[in-house]
N, CA, C and O atoms as a GROMACS GRO file, in nm:
protein
  324
    1UNK      N    1  -0.394   3.239  -1.945
    1UNK     CA    2  -0.327   3.188  -2.063
    1UNK      C    3  -0.204   3.105  -2.024
    1UNK      O    4  -0.176   3.001  -2.084
    2UNK      N    5  -0.130   3.154  -1.922
    2UNK     CA    6  -0.010   3.083  -1.879
    2UNK      C    7  -0.046   2.949  -1.817
    2UNK      O    8   0.023   2.850  -1.837
    3UNK      N    9  -0.156   2.947  -1.741
    3UNK     CA   10  -0.200   2.823  -1.678
    3UNK      C   11  -0.240   2.720  -1.782
    3UNK      O   12  -0.209   2.601  -1.768
    4UNK      N   13  -0.307   2.763  -1.886
    4UNK     CA   14  -0.348   2.672  -1.994
    4UNK      C   15  -0.225   2.615  -2.065
    4UNK      O   16  -0.221   2.497  -2.098
    5UNK      N   17  -0.126   2.700  -2.087
    5UNK     CA   18  -0.004   2.653  -2.155
    5UNK      C   19   0.068   2.548  -2.069
    5UNK      O   20   0.116   2.448  -2.122
    6UNK      N   21   0.076   2.571  -1.937
    6UNK     CA   22   0.141   2.475  -1.848
    6UNK      C   23   0.065   2.342  -1.845
    6UNK      O   24   0.126   2.235  -1.838
    7UNK      N   25  -0.068   2.350  -1.852
    7UNK     CA   26  -0.148   2.229  -1.854
    7UNK      C   27  -0.123   2.150  -1.983
    7UNK      O   28  -0.110   2.028  -1.979
    8UNK      N   29  -0.115   2.218  -2.092
    8UNK     CA   30  -0.089   2.152  -2.221
    8UNK      C   31   0.049   2.087  -2.220
    8UNK      O   32   0.065   1.975  -2.268
    9UNK      N   33   0.149   2.157  -2.166
    9UNK     CA   34   0.284   2.102  -2.160
    9UNK      C   35   0.287   1.978  -2.071
    9UNK      O   36   0.352   1.878  -2.104
   10UNK      N   37   0.216   1.983  -1.958
   10UNK     CA   38   0.212   1.867  -1.868
   10UNK      C   39   0.149   1.747  -1.939
   10UNK      O   40   0.200   1.635  -1.928
   11UNK      N   41   0.039   1.769  -2.010
   11UNK     CA   42  -0.025   1.658  -2.082
   11UNK      C   43   0.064   1.606  -2.194
   11UNK      O   44   0.065   1.486  -2.221
   12UNK      N   45   0.138   1.693  -2.260
   12UNK     CA   46   0.229   1.647  -2.366
   12UNK      C   47   0.341   1.561  -2.307
   12UNK      O   48   0.383   1.463  -2.369
   13UNK      N   49   0.390   1.597  -2.190
   13UNK     CA   50   0.492   1.516  -2.125
   13UNK      C   51   0.435   1.378  -2.090
   13UNK      O   52   0.500   1.276  -2.114
   14UNK      N   53   0.315   1.377  -2.035
   14UNK     CA   54   0.252   1.249  -1.999
   14UNK      C   55   0.230   1.163  -2.124
   14UNK      O   56   0.262   1.044  -2.124
   15UNK      N   57   0.176   1.222  -2.228
   15UNK     CA   58   0.153   1.147  -2.352
   15UNK      C   59   0.284   1.100  -2.414
   15UNK      O   60   0.290   0.992  -2.472
   16UNK      N   61   0.388   1.181  -2.403
   16UNK     CA   62   0.519   1.141  -2.454
   16UNK      C   63   0.573   1.020  -2.381
   16UNK      O   64   0.629   0.929  -2.443
   17UNK      N   65   0.557   1.018  -2.248
   17UNK     CA   66   0.602   0.903  -2.171
   17UNK      C   67   0.522   0.776  -2.205
   17UNK      O   68   0.578   0.667  -2.215
   18UNK      N   69   0.392   0.793  -2.223
   18UNK     CA   70   0.309   0.678  -2.261
   18UNK      C   71   0.352   0.626  -2.399
   18UNK      O   72   0.362   0.505  -2.419
   19UNK      N   73   0.377   0.717  -2.492
   19UNK     CA   74   0.422   0.676  -2.626
   19UNK      C   75   0.556   0.605  -2.618
   19UNK      O   76   0.579   0.506  -2.689
   20UNK      N   77   0.645   0.654  -2.533
   20UNK     CA   78   0.776   0.590  -2.517
   20UNK      C   79   0.761   0.448  -2.465
   20UNK      O   80   0.828   0.357  -2.512
   21UNK      N   81   0.672   0.427  -2.367
   21UNK     CA   82   0.650   0.292  -2.314
   21UNK      C   83   0.590   0.200  -2.419
   21UNK      O   84   0.628   0.083  -2.428
   22UNK      N   85   0.497   0.251  -2.498
   22UNK     CA   86   0.435   0.167  -2.601
   22UNK      C   87   0.536   0.130  -2.709
   22UNK      O   88   0.538   0.016  -2.756
   23UNK      N   89   0.620   0.224  -2.748
   23UNK     CA   90   0.721   0.196  -2.850
   23UNK      C   91   0.822   0.094  -2.798
   23UNK      O   92   0.863   0.003  -2.870
   24UNK      N   93   0.860   0.110  -2.671
   24UNK     CA   94   0.954   0.014  -2.612
   24UNK      C   95   0.894  -0.126  -2.606
   24UNK      O   96   0.963  -0.224  -2.635
   25UNK      N   97   0.767  -0.137  -2.568
   25UNK     CA   98   0.701  -0.268  -2.563
   25UNK      C   99   0.689  -0.328  -2.703
   25UNK      O  100   0.711  -0.447  -2.722
   26UNK      N  101   0.655  -0.245  -2.801
   26UNK     CA  102   0.643  -0.294  -2.938
   26UNK      C  103   0.778  -0.341  -2.991
   26UNK      O  104   0.787  -0.442  -3.061
   27UNK      N  105   0.883  -0.268  -2.957
   27UNK     CA  106   1.017  -0.307  -3.000
   27UNK      C  107   1.058  -0.440  -2.936
   27UNK      O  108   1.116  -0.526  -3.003
   28UNK      N  109   1.028  -0.457  -2.808
   28UNK     CA  110   1.061  -0.583  -2.741
   28UNK      C  111   0.982  -0.698  -2.802
   28UNK      O  112   1.037  -0.807  -2.823
   29UNK      N  113   0.855  -0.676  -2.832
   29UNK     CA  114   0.775  -0.782  -2.894
   29UNK      C  115   0.827  -0.814  -3.033
   29UNK      O  116   0.828  -0.930  -3.075
   30UNK      N  117   0.871  -0.711  -3.104
   30UNK     CA  118   0.924  -0.731  -3.239
   30UNK      C  119   1.054  -0.812  -3.234
   30UNK      O  120   1.079  -0.897  -3.320
   31UNK      N  121   1.137  -0.785  -3.132
   31UNK     CA  122   1.266  -0.856  -3.121
   31UNK      C  123   1.246  -1.001  -3.078
   31UNK      O  124   1.306  -1.091  -3.136
   32UNK      N  125   1.162  -1.022  -2.978
   32UNK     CA  126   1.147  -1.157  -2.923
   32UNK      C  127   1.028  -1.232  -2.978
   32UNK      O  128   1.030  -1.354  -2.986
   33UNK      N  129   0.926  -1.161  -3.016
   33UNK     CA  130   0.810  -1.223  -3.076
   33UNK      C  131   0.732  -1.312  -2.982
   33UNK      O  132   0.750  -1.310  -2.860
   34UNK      N  133   0.646  -1.391  -3.040
   34UNK     CA  134   0.562  -1.482  -2.965
   34UNK      C  135   0.612  -1.624  -2.994
   34UNK      O  136   0.544  -1.704  -3.057
   35UNK      N  137   0.732  -1.652  -2.945
   35UNK     CA  138   0.796  -1.780  -2.974
   35UNK      C  139   0.734  -1.892  -2.892
   35UNK      O  140   0.685  -1.869  -2.781
   36UNK      N  141   0.736  -2.013  -2.946
   36UNK     CA  142   0.688  -2.126  -2.866
   36UNK      C  143   0.789  -2.160  -2.758
   36UNK      O  144   0.908  -2.128  -2.770
   37UNK      N  145   0.744  -2.223  -2.654
   37UNK     CA  146   0.830  -2.260  -2.542
   37UNK      C  147   0.927  -2.369  -2.585
   37UNK      O  148   0.886  -2.468  -2.646
   38UNK      N  149   1.055  -2.351  -2.554
   38UNK     CA  150   1.155  -2.448  -2.597
   38UNK      C  151   1.215  -2.524  -2.480
   38UNK      O  152   1.293  -2.617  -2.502
   39UNK      N  153   1.184  -2.489  -2.359
   39UNK     CA  154   1.240  -2.557  -2.244
   39UNK      C  155   1.141  -2.660  -2.190
   39UNK      O  156   1.021  -2.649  -2.213
   40UNK      N  157   1.193  -2.757  -2.120
   40UNK     CA  158   1.110  -2.860  -2.061
   40UNK      C  159   1.136  -2.866  -1.912
   40UNK      O  160   1.236  -2.922  -1.867
   41UNK      N  161   1.047  -2.808  -1.836
   41UNK     CA  162   1.058  -2.815  -1.691
   41UNK      C  163   0.973  -2.932  -1.642
   41UNK      O  164   0.856  -2.943  -1.677
   42UNK      N  165   1.033  -3.016  -1.563
   42UNK     CA  166   0.959  -3.126  -1.504
   42UNK      C  167   0.934  -3.093  -1.358
   42UNK      O  168   0.996  -3.002  -1.302
   43UNK      N  169   0.843  -3.165  -1.298
   43UNK     CA  170   0.819  -3.142  -1.158
   43UNK      C  171   0.932  -3.202  -1.076
   43UNK      O  172   0.984  -3.309  -1.109
   44UNK      N  173   0.971  -3.132  -0.971
   44UNK     CA  174   1.078  -3.180  -0.885
   44UNK      C  175   1.023  -3.291  -0.795
   44UNK      O  176   0.911  -3.280  -0.745
   45UNK      N  177   1.100  -3.396  -0.773
   45UNK     CA  178   1.054  -3.502  -0.683
   45UNK      C  179   1.045  -3.450  -0.541
   45UNK      O  180   1.118  -3.358  -0.503
   46UNK      N  181   0.956  -3.507  -0.462
   46UNK     CA  182   0.941  -3.465  -0.325
   46UNK      C  183   1.059  -3.516  -0.244
   46UNK      O  184   1.084  -3.636  -0.237
   47UNK      N  185   1.131  -3.424  -0.183
   47UNK     CA  186   1.244  -3.460  -0.098
   47UNK      C  187   1.216  -3.400   0.038
   47UNK      O  188   1.220  -3.278   0.053
   48UNK      N  189   1.187  -3.481   0.137
   48UNK     CA  190   1.159  -3.424   0.268
   48UNK      C  191   1.283  -3.355   0.324
   48UNK      O  192   1.396  -3.401   0.306
   49UNK      N  193   1.261  -3.244   0.391
   49UNK     CA  194   1.372  -3.169   0.448
   49UNK      C  195   1.436  -3.248   0.561
   49UNK      O  196   1.366  -3.302   0.647
   50UNK      N  197   1.566  -3.255   0.560
   50UNK     CA  198   1.637  -3.327   0.664
   50UNK      C  199   1.743  -3.235   0.721
   50UNK      O  200   1.823  -3.177   0.647
   51UNK      N  201   1.744  -3.222   0.850
   51UNK     CA  202   1.850  -3.150   0.918
   51UNK      C  203   1.906  -3.238   1.026
   51UNK      O  204   1.844  -3.338   1.063
   52UNK      N  205   2.021  -3.203   1.076
   52UNK     CA  206   2.082  -3.280   1.183
   52UNK      C  207   1.992  -3.284   1.305
   52UNK      O  208   1.979  -3.387   1.372
   53UNK      N  209   1.929  -3.169   1.333
   53UNK     CA  210   1.844  -3.162   1.452
   53UNK      C  211   1.719  -3.248   1.439
   53UNK      O  212   1.668  -3.298   1.539
   54UNK      N  213   1.669  -3.265   1.319
   54UNK     CA  214   1.545  -3.341   1.305
   54UNK      C  215   1.569  -3.490   1.291
   54UNK      O  216   1.477  -3.569   1.316
   55UNK      N  217   1.689  -3.532   1.253
   55UNK     CA  218   1.713  -3.675   1.231
   55UNK      C  219   1.794  -3.739   1.341
   55UNK      O  220   1.797  -3.862   1.351
   56UNK      N  221   1.861  -3.660   1.425
   56UNK     CA  222   1.943  -3.714   1.531
   56UNK      C  223   1.884  -3.677   1.666
   56UNK      O  224   1.830  -3.567   1.681
   57UNK      N  225   1.891  -3.764   1.764
   57UNK     CA  226   1.842  -3.728   1.896
   57UNK      C  227   1.930  -3.622   1.960
   57UNK      O  228   2.048  -3.608   1.926
   58UNK      N  229   1.872  -3.547   2.053
   58UNK     CA  230   1.946  -3.441   2.122
   58UNK      C  231   2.057  -3.504   2.206
   58UNK      O  232   2.036  -3.610   2.264
   59UNK      N  233   2.173  -3.439   2.214
   59UNK     CA  234   2.282  -3.495   2.294
   59UNK      C  235   2.248  -3.495   2.442
   59UNK      O  236   2.179  -3.405   2.491
   60UNK      N  237   2.296  -3.596   2.514
   60UNK     CA  238   2.273  -3.606   2.657
   60UNK      C  239   2.391  -3.545   2.731
   60UNK      O  240   2.499  -3.532   2.675
   61UNK      N  241   2.369  -3.508   2.857
   61UNK     CA  242   2.479  -3.458   2.938
   61UNK      C  243   2.458  -3.313   2.976
   61UNK      O  244   2.349  -3.258   2.959
   62UNK      N  245   2.562  -3.253   3.025
   62UNK     CA  246   2.554  -3.114   3.072
   62UNK      C  247   2.540  -3.018   2.954
   62UNK      O  248   2.598  -3.039   2.848
   63UNK      N  249   2.463  -2.914   2.976
   63UNK     CA  250   2.446  -2.813   2.872
   63UNK      C  251   2.572  -2.729   2.862
   63UNK      O  252   2.643  -2.713   2.962
   64UNK      N  253   2.603  -2.675   2.747
   64UNK     CA  254   2.724  -2.592   2.733
   64UNK      C  255   2.712  -2.465   2.816
   64UNK      O  256   2.601  -2.418   2.844
   65UNK      N  257   2.825  -2.410   2.856
   65UNK     CA  258   2.826  -2.288   2.935
   65UNK      C  259   2.781  -2.170   2.848
   65UNK      O  260   2.814  -2.161   2.730
   66UNK      N  261   2.707  -2.081   2.911
   66UNK     CA  262   2.662  -1.963   2.840
   66UNK      C  263   2.771  -1.857   2.841
   66UNK      O  264   2.844  -1.844   2.940
   67UNK      N  265   2.782  -1.784   2.736
   67UNK     CA  266   2.883  -1.679   2.725
   67UNK      C  267   2.818  -1.548   2.767
   67UNK      O  268   2.710  -1.514   2.720
   68UNK      N  269   2.884  -1.474   2.854
   68UNK     CA  270   2.833  -1.342   2.892
   68UNK      C  271   2.911  -1.237   2.814
   68UNK      O  272   3.034  -1.241   2.809
   69UNK      N  273   2.840  -1.146   2.755
   69UNK     CA  274   2.903  -1.042   2.675
   69UNK      C  275   2.952  -0.929   2.764
   69UNK      O  276   2.887  -0.897   2.864
   70UNK      N  277   3.065  -0.869   2.731
   70UNK     CA  278   3.112  -0.755   2.810
   70UNK      C  279   3.020  -0.635   2.787
   70UNK      O  280   2.952  -0.628   2.684
   71UNK      N  281   3.016  -0.540   2.881
   71UNK     CA  282   2.930  -0.424   2.861
   71UNK      C  283   2.978  -0.342   2.742
   71UNK      O  284   3.097  -0.337   2.711
   72UNK      N  285   2.883  -0.279   2.676
   72UNK     CA  286   2.920  -0.199   2.559
   72UNK      C  287   2.996  -0.076   2.604
   72UNK      O  288   2.968  -0.022   2.712
   73UNK      N  289   3.092  -0.030   2.524
   73UNK     CA  290   3.170   0.087   2.564
   73UNK      C  291   3.081   0.211   2.573
   73UNK      O  292   2.987   0.227   2.494
   74UNK      N  293   3.110   0.297   2.667
   74UNK     CA  294   3.031   0.418   2.687
   74UNK      C  295   3.061   0.515   2.574
   74UNK      O  296   3.174   0.527   2.528
   75UNK      N  297   2.958   0.584   2.531
   75UNK     CA  298   2.975   0.684   2.427
   75UNK      C  299   3.038   0.809   2.489
   75UNK      O  300   3.005   0.844   2.602
   76UNK      N  301   3.126   0.875   2.416
   76UNK     CA  302   3.184   0.998   2.470
   76UNK      C  303   3.076   1.105   2.485
   76UNK      O  304   2.989   1.120   2.400
   77UNK      N  305   3.084   1.179   2.594
   77UNK     CA  306   2.986   1.283   2.619
   77UNK      C  307   3.009   1.401   2.527
   77UNK      O  308   3.122   1.440   2.502
   78UNK      N  309   2.900   1.456   2.477
   78UNK     CA  310   2.912   1.573   2.391
   78UNK      C  311   2.931   1.696   2.477
   78UNK      O  312   2.874   1.708   2.585
   79UNK      N  313   3.011   1.787   2.428
   79UNK     CA  314   3.037   1.909   2.501
   79UNK      C  315   2.917   2.003   2.488
   79UNK      O  316   2.860   2.018   2.380
   80UNK      N  317   2.880   2.063   2.596
   80UNK     CA  318   2.768   2.159   2.594
   80UNK      C  319   2.815   2.289   2.530
   80UNK      O  320   2.926   2.335   2.553
   81UNK      N  321   2.730   2.346   2.450
   81UNK     CA  322   2.766   2.471   2.383
   81UNK      C  323   2.716   2.590   2.461
   81UNK      O  324   2.737   2.704   2.419
   0.00000   0.00000   0.00000
């Protein structure tokens, strides 16, 4: 009997959530409706991507010096218990 009651309560919770979603959707449709489109989006013109690297030749001469990073600080050792 207890198992049947828990099953009924679970189904009531599920049906309640479904009803809540349907009411919310109906309310949103009621507020906004099925309005005609009022904006005018046009297609964007084709603009080829341009970057400095793609439009300018690579600089000549010596390459810049590489930076070496210092070693990371050592983590403090944990004390053995």
